[in-house]
N, C-alpha and C positions, 0 to 999 in steps of 0.2 A: 553747469560744467560738464553734467554726463551728456544733457543734449549737442553738448559743441563738440568733447571727443568720439558719438555716435553719429556726429555728421561726417569727422574727420574718416573714422576710419571707410565710410563707405565711400568717400568721395577715392579713398588710395586704394579699395575693391575695383572701385570700378577703373582707376588709372593702370592699375595691374594689368586688369585683363585686356584695356587696348593696349598695352605694351604688348602682350602677347599675343595677338591675332595682328598686331602688326611685326611682329617679328624679335621683339624685345621678350625680356624676362627667362632667356634661356629656351624660347621653343625650337622643338628641332624640326616643326614642320615636318609631322609624320601623317597629318588632315588636312593641312590647307598647303600652299606655293608658296616657297621662299621669293617666287618675282611678284605673286601677284597677290596673295596672303587668299583666293579662290581654292575653295574646299575642292581637294583632288582623289578623292575616294573611290569619283565616279557614280554617287548617289543624286539620282534623279534622270542620269542618262550624260552626266559632264562626262568631264575628264577625268580619268584615272590611272595616276603613277601606280606603282609598285614600289609601294613605303616597306613592305614585308622585306622584300629579299635580302638574304643575308653575308651568302660569297655562293662561289659556284665549286659543286662538288665535283668532287673525284670520279673519275669516269672508272671503269673495270678496268682490274691491270693494270691502274697507272700511281704514279707518285709523284707529291709536290716537288716542284725546285725552285728553292726562290731566286730571285733572278740579280746580276750584280755584275761587278766589274771582274774581268779576270786578263790574263798574258795569254794571247791565242799565236801560236806554232810553236817552235821548238828554240829552247833555252838552253838545257841541259841536255849533255852527250849527245852534239852530233859529228859522229864517225862519217856517216856517207855524207856529210859537206851538201846537203841537200836545199837545195837554193828557194825551192816551190813554198814552205812551211817558215818565213820571216818574222819573227815574233812583231806581235804589233797587241794595243789595248785596244781590248772591245768590253760593250758593255750588252748584258742580254735581257732579255725580260724575264717574267715570269711565269712558268709552263710545268707542266706535266710529261711525261715519259715514262712508257713501261719500265716497271721494277724489272722484266727480265725478257730477253730476244720471241720474239711470235715462233712459239712450237711445233712439230707441227700435229699434234694435235688443233690448234687454234685453228690449224691453215685448214684442216681437214672438212672443219667446220660449215668451212665456206663452200670447199669442193663441194660437198653432201648437198648447202644451199641452192647454188646451181644449177646442182644436179639433177636439183626436186625440181626448183622453179620453171628452169629452164631444160630441155631434158635433150642429153646428147644423141639416142636414137632419132631427138625430128630432124631432120635434114635443115629446119631452118634455125636451130640454135647450137646444132654441133660446133659449130666455130666458140664458141662463148666458152663452153665447156671446156676444148679443146686450149683456150686460150689465155687458160687460168692455173691449169696445168700446171704442175714444177716438171720441171727436166730432171728427170731419174737416170738419165744415161750421163750427168755430170761425174758420178763416181767412176766413169771407167777411165781407166789408163791403159795406154800399149804394153805395158812390160809389168800391169799388178795386176791381180785377181780380186774382183771386187765386185762379180758380178751380182752375191749377196746382198749387199746394200743399194744397187740399182732397184731388187724388186722389196726388198724392205723396210731401207729406213724411212723413208713416206709416210706407209701403210701400218708395219707390222706394229701392234701396242707395246711392246717393248723399247720402242722409240719415240713413241708420243709427248712425251715430257721433253725431249732433243730437241733445240734450234731447228726450224727450217731449211732446207739450202736447195739449189738448185732454181731461188726464184728470185729474179730478173727485176731491175727497178722498177719496173709498168706495172709489173707484177702486182710486187710491194705496193705501190700504188693505187694498183686497182683493190687489193684487199684492204685498204685504210679508208675505202671510201665505202665499200661493203659495210665494213664494222661500226661507221659511222652511221648508217642507214641504222641498223641493226638496235645498236644500242638505245638511241632518241627512239626508235617505232617500239623499241618495251620500255622506257621509260613511259610515254605517253598512253599506254595498256596498260600498266599499273599505275597511273596515276588518273584512272576509266577516263580518258579519254578520247577510248575508242573502245568499239566492242571485246568483246571476252574472248571470239575467237577471230579476232581479229590478224593476228599472230598464226592461226593453222589457216592449213589450205589453199596456199598461196599462187597462184599462177603468172606466168608470163608478163600482162596485160595490166597484171593488177596488183602490183608488189609498191611497196613504202619507201619514198627517199625523202632525205629530210629538205633538200631546198624546194622540192617542189611544194609542198604541204608546209614551207614557210607561204613560199610566195605565191600559189593557186593550190590551195586546198583540197578543193575543188576537183580537183584530178588528179590527187592520192587515191594508194588504190584502184585505179581507173576509173575513179568515179564514185565505186560506192560507196552510196548516202551511209547505208545501214553498221557499216565496218568505221567510219569516220566519227557518223555522231551516233554511235550504239553505246559510248560509255556510262554509267552511273554520273558523272558530274556532267556531262556534255548534253546527258538527258534533264536531269535539273537544273542546267543554267536554261534549257528549252524554255521547261514549262516555266519559271518564272519570267523572262523574256515575253513570251505568248502571253500571258495573263496580267502583265505590266501592259503591253502595249492592248489586250483587249479593257481592261480600265480603262485607257487615256483612249479609247475609241478613238484611236493613228490608223484603221484601215483592217487589213486580215492579219494582224499581228505574226508578221515572217522572223523569225529567231535572227538576228544576225551576231558577231562576233563569236562566236560557238567554238570557235578554234585556236590554239592555241597558237599565240606570235613570242617575237624575240623580247617583248615589253615584260612577258611572262616570266621569264628566267626558267625557263624545266627547260629548253632545249642545251644538251652540251654542243660547245663546238665542234667542230671537225676533226674525226682522226688524221693525223698525216704523218709524213716521215719527217724524223727532227731535220732542223738545218744542221751544219758543220760545225758553225759556233754555239747553239744550244748543243750538239753530243759532247763534242769536248769540253764544255764546262761541266756538263752529266759529270763525264767522265774522270775529271779532274776533283772535283769533289772538295773543293776547296771549306768550304762550309765548317768541316772541324780541326781545321788547320788555321794556327793564329802564327804561324811562323811567317814571318814577312819576305823571307824567300819562295818559300812555298805560293806564296799568291803571285809575288811578281813573273813565277813562270820556275820558277827551280825544280817543281812537282815532277819527279820522271814518271808515273806511275798514278793508277786510280787508289791504289794505298799509300799510307808511309812507310818510306824508305828508298833505300836505294839497291835492295835486291829483290828477287823476287820466288824467295823463301821464307816464312813464319821466322819474325826472330821473340816472338810470344813467350811465354814458359810453358805453355800446356801446349804448345802446336809445334816449338824448334823444330823449322827444319820441312815443315811440312809447302808441297807447292800453293803459291796463290791466285792459278790460274794455269790452264790448260795449252801450252802452244810447244813448239818442237824446241825441244832443248840440243840440239847438236843432229850430225850427220847421221842416221838411222834411227834415231833416237827421239819419238814421242812422246815418250809418256814415261821415261825412264826404267830403273830397273825396279823388275818386279817384286813386289810382297815387301820392299822397304824404302824405297825413295822414287817412288809410283808417284805419279800428278794425279790418277785415278783415271785416265782414258787417252786411247789411243787416237783415235777421230776426235768427236765431238762428245761433249761431255752434256750430262744431262742439267737443266737448268737451276736454278739455285742451287750446283753443287758446291760452290767458292763465296764466301763472306762477299757480302755488298760493303758497296764504296761509302761513305760517311753519308751518300742522301739518300742510301737504302735500294741502290743499283746494282743490279748481279750483273755480274759476266761484263765490264763493259772494256774488260782486257782478256786477251786469250777467247778461247773455245769458237768462232764464227767472227768474220771481221763483216761491220754493216755498213748498209747503204743507208746515207744521208741526200737532202734533196738538190745540192748544189750539185748547177752545173758546174765540171773541172776546169777552173782556168790554173796556169804556175803560182800565179800570186792572188792574195787576198788586198783589195785596193782598199784598205783604212785611211788614204787619204780621201774617198769620197767620202764613206760613208763607216761608220764604228758605230752603232749603235744595229743593236739585232740582223747583223750582215748575212744575205744569202741571195748568193746568184741564181737566177731561173726564172724571176717573173715573167710571166705570160701572163697580161691584164685579159678578162672578156667582160662577156657583159651575157646573161639571159638572149637568148634570139626571141622576136615578138612576129607573129605571123601574120600573114595577111587580113584575118580578120580581127587583129589588134590584142589579140591572146597569147599569152606566154607557148612559146611552142616547145611538145614536151614527146618527145620519143617514143614513135608506137612500134608494136613487133613487126611491123613492116617497113619499117622507116632506119632500124640498127646500124648506124655507122660502123665500120669496118678500116682497120689500117693493119698493112703488111708491112712487116718491118722488115730491117737488112737483112736477118737470116734466113728469114720467108713465110716467118711465124706471121698467121693474122690473127686479131684480138679483135674484142670490141671496145670501141672508142665511150661508147657512151650505152647506157641498159635501157629497155624501155620503162616510162615513165622517172626518169630523170631530165630535166631541163637542159636542152638546146643549148650550146655558146656557139657566140662569134667573137671574134674578136673586136676590140675596142677600138671608136674611127674618132673622126676628129672630133663629133659632138663632145667625146669627152677627154681627149687634150689638148683642143686650142684653149692657146695662152696659160697653158698652164709652166710653171713653174719647176713643178715635181717629178713629173713625167711626161714623156712626147710622143709613145710610141708602146705597142701591144708587147710585143718582145723583145724581153730588156736582156735577155743572153749574152749579147757581143758589146753591152756599154759598157766603153771603155777601155775594150779587152778582144778586138775579133772584130767590130765593126767599124766602119769606109773609113772614119775621124780617126781612129786610132793606128789606122796604120801609117807608113812612112811612104805612101805611095799616093796618100788622101790630096797630094793637090794634082797628081796627076791621073786627068780621067781615061785615060787609057789604058792606065795601067790596073786602073781598079774593073777595068773591061777582062781583064784577061782572067781567067779562073786560078792559075797557076801563080799569080802574086796575091792569091791571100792571103790575110793575116797568116791564118793557120789553116797552112796546104795539108790537108790531111786526103786521104782515099775521099772516091764518090760512088761510091758503090750503089746499084738502085736494084732494086727487087718489083715487077709487077706482075697483077695476075689478068689474064685475059680475061673475053669471056665465058670460059667453059672452066676456069678457075687454072688452068697453065701458068705454072709459076718461070716468067722468063727474066732468068738474074746476072745481071751486069756488074762482071766484075771490073774494078778498077786495076788493070795493072799498070800504072804509069812509076815508071820509073823516077818523077821529078816531085814523086812527096816525099815533105818532110818530115812532118809530125803525124799522131795517130789523135789528136785532140780536135775538138768538133764540140758543136751544143749537142749530140749525141751521146755524151759522155757524161759519167756522174761519178762525185766523190763516193768510195767508200774509208772507212774507218777501224783502227781497232788492230791487232792483231790476232790469227784465229791459232788453229790446230795445227796449221801448216806452217805456223812462219816463226822463223827467231825470235828473240823475248825484245829486238830493236824494235818490230813493230806492235811492240805491246803500249809504246807510248802516243798520251792519249793525240800526241801532236804528230805525229805521222798522218800523214794523207795520199790514197793513189787513186787512179783513178782506169772506171772495168765502162767497156760499153752499155748503156740503159738497157738493150734488150735483150743479153746474154746473163747465164747466170754461170757458179759456179759450185761448188761442192764445199768452200769456205768461205762464202757471204750467206747472210742471213740478214735480219731487219730486225726492228723492233719500231712503235707509234710512238708519236709524240701529239699535244693537244696543246694550245697555245690558252694563257691563264687570259681571264676579263674580270676586271675590278681590281683590286688592290693588291701591291706588291707581295705582299708577308698576309699569310691566313691567321684567321682573327685577331687583329690587331685592330689598335684603336690610338691615335696622335693625342696627349696630352692638351687639353684645353691652355691658351697663353690668358 
């Protein structure tokens, strides 16, 4: 009998082991493939999965915004009867957003980096620095004295924690790109994947770019191998691989796989401007409100309630935002009824909303990513809505390798206001529009530039059936002025101002949405649903910005569904 039970126990153990190896018995598949059962730890040079990855780290300055559904557009109190923010139901994925607006101090950090790496005294790089410097003259007023603001607001330490202004949409995008590279460069350095001195003594031809590192790592830092493979982790991995290759007798033992890739989960997604839907969702912060009407669009401000002053006992009567309260009243009566600011206020001056985001109403209005159109086309898409997609791909050079911008091939653009900016910096991958190779027989997109899709392209005009009408520039759907600025061979600008009296709108593909009220605006504009537009290459003293970042992986942080 004992022998019988011993054999039975052994048989049961073997069956259990087989079940585990084949996926039964609650196998979490941390070391084997869920599809084949093969080892996925990378042992003996085999396939490797990152099974230890937990979740995306929160980048510097960001707060997590759990995605969900909300009513985008105005429902509550519409005295202006605007037709450009008709309510519609939208869903946004989880993302991250800056807890504050980008400050003067944050922006000055980029200016210092650009000035160091691309010295403006060098004629070759002067346009790079000039292109990122904010327009401090936005403070001037024909009948107002603001000269001290033009001199001090950006650089004086008294304003270093105030939101940066005078920054165009184009410059805001440049800042987000620069910030992406600096954050990921620091992560790699701290994790020991690059040399200790990789962050110091950078020069124009040897800078770090995230996409270059992921796609063509040997071209990063201008191909400086000591910086790329000088970190402790890189050196340790190289020794192991070399020793293993030598032991196996398979040649020189040349190390491979020494660079971080996307599958390692270390590199953060790009900083960028939030989409209009993301910005409005983050501003409303319905996460802390259980009232049905608030979730369905009845919430008027980023805070609860219908008023701009606090109703709490300890702070009763205090202003909840920085805005213009009336003609000639930018702050209230000094001492007892003041909002604490006449122009901008320092960030975190007022309480955050339920997402933990500060100043989503008042202080400065903020750029968002979207190209402006009078309607949000929720009939075509109600998930992660965004207008402005221009799909590109990495350019491949004649040698079959990825083409990277060099110091002698920096591409520049001349904006409509005559300002010159660098379209890409040395070390970045050259981009080109997607073509038929990517769009052929696709059903989800058929072109590179989608800014006009269903609202501005030929198919959406009433002249679609008339080829003659479509050829006529005056018959465009958005008949905006067509100014042009070109630089001749010696750099002199040829400005062609469109003085036609037949133009009917200012809307075109170069105007972007900005959201939220500012220190110059009445309370009406504090509603997150309000929306306005401004040329993407122009700046103002009341428009700033904040960055966002996409969330990869789970919708919520550190959650796990229960097993059924």
